[in-house]
C-alpha positions in Angstrom: 54.2 -3.8 -8.1 50.7 -5.3 -7.8 47.8 -3.0 -8.8 45.5 -2.4 -5.9 41.9 -3.2 -6.9 39.3 -0.5 -6.2 36.1 -1.9 -4.8 33.1 -2.0 -7.1 30.7 0.9 -6.9 27.0 0.0 -6.6 26.4 0.9 -10.3 29.4 -1.3 -11.4 28.1 -4.2 -9.3 24.6 -3.8 -10.8 26.1 -4.0 -14.3 28.4 -6.9 -13.4 25.6 -8.9 -11.9 23.5 -8.6 -15.0 26.4 -9.7 -17.2 27.1 -12.5 -14.8 23.6 -13.8 -15.7 24.3 -13.6 -19.4 26.1 -11.5 -22.0 24.2 -8.4 -23.1 24.4 -5.2 -25.1 24.0 -1.8 -23.4 20.3 -1.5 -24.3 19.5 -4.9 -23.0 21.1 -3.9 -19.7 19.0 -0.7 -19.6 15.8 -2.7 -20.3 16.6 -5.2 -17.6 17.3 -2.4 -15.1 13.9 -0.9 -15.9 11.9 -4.1 -15.8 13.4 -5.2 -12.5 13.0 -1.8 -10.9 16.7 -1.6 -10.1 16.7 2.2 -10.0 14.7 1.9 -6.8 17.8 0.6 -5.0 20.8 1.6 -6.9 21.9 4.8 -8.7 22.5 4.0 -12.3 21.4 6.2 -15.2 21.0 5.2 -18.8 23.9 7.4 -19.9 26.2 5.9 -17.3 25.7 2.3 -18.4 28.1 2.7 -21.4 30.6 4.7 -19.2 30.6 1.8 -16.7 31.0 -0.8 -19.4 34.0 1.1 -20.8 35.5 1.5 -17.4 35.1 -2.2 -16.7 36.5 -3.1 -20.1 39.6 -0.9 -19.3 40.1 -2.8 -16.1 39.9 -6.1 -17.9 36.6 -7.2 -16.2 34.5 -7.3 -19.4 35.2 -8.1 -23.0 33.0 -7.3 -26.0 32.2 -8.7 -29.4 30.1 -7.5 -32.3 27.0 -9.4 -33.2 25.0 -8.7 -36.4 21.7 -7.2 -35.8 18.6 -9.2 -36.6 17.1 -7.7 -39.8 18.2 -4.2 -40.6 20.3 -2.1 -38.3 23.8 -1.9 -37.0 25.6 -4.7 -35.3 25.5 -4.6 -31.6 28.3 -4.7 -29.1 27.7 -7.6 -26.7 29.5 -7.5 -23.4 30.4 -10.4 -21.2 32.5 -11.0 -18.1 36.1 -12.1 -18.3 37.3 -14.7 -15.8 38.8 -11.9 -13.7 35.6 -9.9 -14.1 33.6 -12.8 -12.8 36.0 -13.1 -9.8 35.7 -9.4 -9.2 31.9 -9.6 -9.4 31.7 -12.6 -7.1 33.9 -10.9 -4.4 32.0 -7.6 -4.7 28.6 -9.4 -4.4 29.7 -11.4 -1.4 31.0 -8.3 0.3 27.7 -6.5 -0.5 25.8 -9.4 1.1 28.0 -9.5 4.2 28.3 -5.8 4.9 25.1 -3.9 5.7 25.5 -0.3 4.7 23.9 2.7 6.3 22.2 5.2 4.1 21.9 8.7 5.1 18.5 10.4 4.4 17.1 13.8 4.6 14.3 12.4 6.9 16.9 11.9 9.6 18.0 15.5 9.3 14.3 16.5 9.5 13.9 14.4 12.7 16.9 16.0 14.3 15.3 19.4 13.6 11.9 18.6 15.2 12.3 20.7 18.4 12.6 23.9 16.3 9.6 23.3 14.1 5.9 24.0 14.5 3.9 20.9 15.3 1.2 21.5 12.6 3.8 21.9 9.9 5.6 18.7 11.1 2.4 16.7 10.9 1.6 18.1 7.5 5.1 17.2 6.3 4.9 13.7 7.8 1.5 13.2 6.0 3.1 14.2 2.7 5.9 11.7 3.4 3.3 9.1 4.2 1.6 9.7 0.9 4.8 9.4 -1.0 5.7 6.1 0.8 2.2 4.8 0.0 2.5 5.7 -3.7 6.0 4.2 -3.9 4.7 1.0 -2.3 1.8 0.8 -4.7 4.1 1.5 -7.8 6.6 -1.2 -6.6 3.8 -3.7 -5.9 2.4 -3.1 -9.4 5.8 -3.3 -11.0 6.6 -6.6 -9.3 3.2 -8.1 -10.2 3.6 -7.1 -13.9 6.8 -9.2 -14.1 6.4 -12.6 -15.7 8.3 -15.5 -14.2 10.8 -13.4 -12.3 14.0 -15.1 -11.4 13.9 -16.1 -7.7 16.6 -13.5 -6.7 14.8 -10.7 -8.5 11.6 -11.5 -6.6 13.5 -11.3 -3.4 14.7 -7.8 -4.4 11.2 -6.7 -4.8 10.1 -8.4 -1.5 12.9 -6.8 0.4 12.0 -3.3 -0.8 8.3 -3.9 -0.1 9.0 -5.2 3.4 11.2 -2.1 4.1 8.5 0.2 2.9 5.9 -1.7 5.1 8.2 -1.3 8.2 8.8 2.4 7.4 5.0 3.1 6.9 4.2 1.3 10.2 6.8 3.4 12.0 5.6 6.5 10.4 1.9 5.8 11.4 2.9 5.4 15.0 5.2 8.4 14.9 2.5 10.7 13.5 0.2 9.7 16.3 2.9 10.4 18.8 3.7 13.8 17.4 -0.1 14.6 17.2 -0.8 13.5 20.8 2.5 14.9 22.2 3.4 18.4 22.8 5.8 20.5 20.7 
């Protein structure tokens, strides 16, 4: 009986993609996630990195070796992809590129509730949302500009997020005007 392979979760694909670049220990993975702003577009917590690595190890997708620490300190467990792990990563990455996903947001639920809400409160809530988007855009722009010599694909990740935020801010500006000028 052939074992059916479960698809990679977003968090697993994030870890696999970093290991496909180069072997790393868990803390290196965490530092790369932080420096690339990966938590903006995938859910992966620091504590889940080691859980994911262990899960991928049990499935035969990663292997590990101990490397002596530079100077004092314990040796580090370095993880790398196995051939089947690279194949699993490659298939998962291509599937992710080919299949747009739809995310569900609380904004959509709020929009569905508009007829039952007071116009002033709606405008105030939308202005708060606008402020949050503007702050998120500024933070992401600053984070991307702080990076030195980003790999091309990482720069595209930042650009994608920035473009999405610009589109959402443009839509929101028009929508606020429409709500303000319309009747409720």
